C-alpha positions, 0 to 999 in steps of 0.5 A, spaced: 508 494 538 512 497 532 507 498 525 510 498 518 504 500 514 504 499 506 499 504 504 496 510 505 493 516 501 495 522 505 499 525 500 493 527 497 492 532 503 499 535 502 497 536 494 491 540 497 496 545 501 495 541 508 500 540 512 502 533 516 503 537 523 496 539 524 492 535 519 485 535 522 479 529 520 485 525 517 487 518 519 494 520 519 498 526 522 505 527 525 502 526 532 498 520 530 504 517 527 508 517 533 502 515 538 500 509 534 507 506 534 509 507 527 516 505 525 515 506 517 509 509 513 509 508 506 506 514 503 503 513 496 503 518 490 496 516 488 495 519 481 487 521 480 485 520 472 479 520 469 473 520 473 477 520 480 480 526 478 473 529 476 470 527 482 476 531 486 476 537 482 483 536 479 484 539 473 492 537 473 494 532 468 497 526 471 505 528 470 503 535 473 499 532 478 505 527 480 510 533 480 506 537 485 504 531 489 512 530 490 514 537 491 508 537 497 511 530 500 518 533 500 515 539 503 512 535 509 519 531 510 522 538 511 517 541 515 517 535 520 525 533 519 525 532 527 520 526 527 520 524 520 525 522 515 525 519 508 527 511 508 530 508 501 532 502 504 531 497 510 537 500 513 535 507 513 528 505 517 533 502 522 537 508 522 531 513 523 528 509 528 535 509 532 534 516 532 527 517 534 524 518 527 518 515 523 520 513 516 517 515 510 517 510 504 515 513 498 510 509 493 506 510 487 499 508 486 498 507 478 504 507 474 500 512 469 506 517 469 511 512 466 507 512 460 510 507 455 517 510 457 522 505 461 527 511 463 521 514 467 522 507 472 529 510 473 526 517 474 522 514 480 527 510 483 532 517 483 526 520 486 526 515 492 520 511 490 521 504 492 514 501 491 509 502 485 502 499 484 502 498 476 495 500 475 489 503 479 482 502 477 483 504 469 487 501 464 494 504 463 500 503 459 502 497 463 496 493 463 489 493 466 485 494 473 481 488 476 474 488 473 467 485 475 467 483 468 471 476 468 474 477 461 477 484 463 479 481 469 483 476 465 487 481 461 494 480 462 500 485 463 502 489 456 509 488 454 511 495 457 508 492 463 513 486 463 519 491 461 517 495 467 517 489 472 523 487 470 526 494 470 523 495 477 527 488 479 533 490 477 533 497 481 530 495 487 523 497 487 517 493 489 512 491 484 505 492 487 499 488 485 493 491 489 488 494 484 491 489 478 487 485 474 488 477 475 491 476 469 496 481 470 497 478 477 499 472 474 504 475 469 507 478 475 508 472 479 511 468 472 516 474 471 518 477 477 525 475 479 524 478 486 518 478 491 512 482 490 507 485 494 500 487 495 500 493 499 493 493 501 488 487 499 484 482 503 481 475 502 476 474 496 474 467 500 471 472 505 469 478 501 468 476 494 470 483 490 475 483 485 480 487 489 481 482 493 486 476 492 484 469 491 487 463 495 491 461 489 494 468 489 495 469 496 499 462 496 503 465 490 505 472 494 507 467 499 511 463 495 515 469 492 517 471 499 512 477 498 507 480 503 500 482 503 498 488 507 491 488 509 486 493 507 482 496 512 476 498 508 469 495 510 468 494 502 473 489 502 472 486 509 465 484 508 459 484 503 456 491 502 450 492 497 444 497 497 441 493 502 447 492 506 450 498 507 455 497 513 461 502 513 464 500 520 470 496 520 471 492 526 478 490 529 474 483 529 474 483 521 481 485 520 482 478 525 478 474 521 481 476 514 488 475 517 486 468 520 484 466 513 491 469 510 495 466 515 491 459 514 492 459 506 499 463 505 503 462 512 504 467 518 510 470 513 505 473 508 501 477 512 502 484 513 498 491 514 496 496 509 491 500 512 489 505 506 489 510 511 486 517 508 484 513 502 477 510 505 471 513 508 470 507 513 468 508 520 474 505 524 473 502 531 480 504 533 479 511 530 485 512 526 493 511 526 493 514 533 489 508 535 492 502 531 496 499 538 488 497 539 489 493 532 496 490 534 494 488 541 488 484 538 493 481 533 497 479 539 491 476 542 489 472 536 496 469 534 501 470 540 506 475 540 512 472 536 507 472 530 504 478 531 510 482 531 511 478 524 504 481 522 505 488 524 512 489 522 517 484 521 514 481 515 514 487 511 521 489 513 523 482 511 520 483 504 522 490 503 529 488 505 529 482 499 527 487 494 529 494 495 535 493 500 
C-alpha cells in the first residue's frame, strides 16, 4: 500500500554530513523508503533554537542553520536523483511515481527564520517549501507553542502570524498547526481560507498532553478539509510518567488513535505523520522499511478503501487543495 508521510526530521542527519543512501541507525534511508512503499515523504527542516540547539551542540544561528540544512537537502536530492525527486505539487508526486521515484516534499518545522518579514514566506516558496509548522516549542514572531500552562496555551497568533497564514494561503503553502498553542490553532481555523494540516499529532482524549488535539480541534481540521498526520511517538500515544516509562510504540496504539480520530472527524481527516528520526520510541515495526506492517493493520481495522485514504489518499487530496 502506498504511503504518504507528512513529517520526518531526517534532514538533521543531512546537516551533520550524513547521507540518505546508507544512513545507519535511522528510521529513514533511501533503501527503507523504497522497501516501505513510500509514495511521498515530507522532509522537515527543523530549526533548533535555545535549549534544543544547546542539547545538540549546534552553534549556528537559525538563519545559518536553515541555509546549511537546505543545501544539505539539495545535496541528497542530487545524490539520489535516480530514486528520489522533489515534488512541488501533487502532480509532481504522480509524475515521480510514474517514473519509479519516491517524492520528497520540503517542509519547515518552526517559522522562526521568517523573523517578522513577510517576504521570507515568498523565499520559502521559491526554495520549494510547501508546508510550514508555525511554531515549535518556543515563542517566535508568529505566535506561541503549546504549553502545560492553560493561560499560555490559550495565547493566539501574533499579527505577523496572521499575515503569514494569509500569505501562505495565497502562495500555496500548507499551514501546519502541530506544536502550535490552542489559541493559535483557533486563529488558524478562523482566518485560513484553505484547508490546514496537523502534520504529526495524536488525540488528546486518549493521551492528555498539550501537543495532542482535542476532539473539537480534530473536527475543526476535518471541517477545513485538512488532515491530521498521526505521530508515532510513544509519549503522545499513551501516558508517560516517572512511574510509567514505556518507550515502546505498538501498532495497536496507532490503531487506537486512528479509530478515535475517524470516529470524531470522519475517515477523510486521518493521515500519517510518523516523526521518523525525530523520536526515540522503540517502534514495533522497526522503521520506515517496515511500515507496510502498519498499513496492513490499518486495512484489517478499517477495510482496504478507508486504509488507502489514511495511508495516502487523504494527504494527497488535502495537499492538492492547498499546494496544487
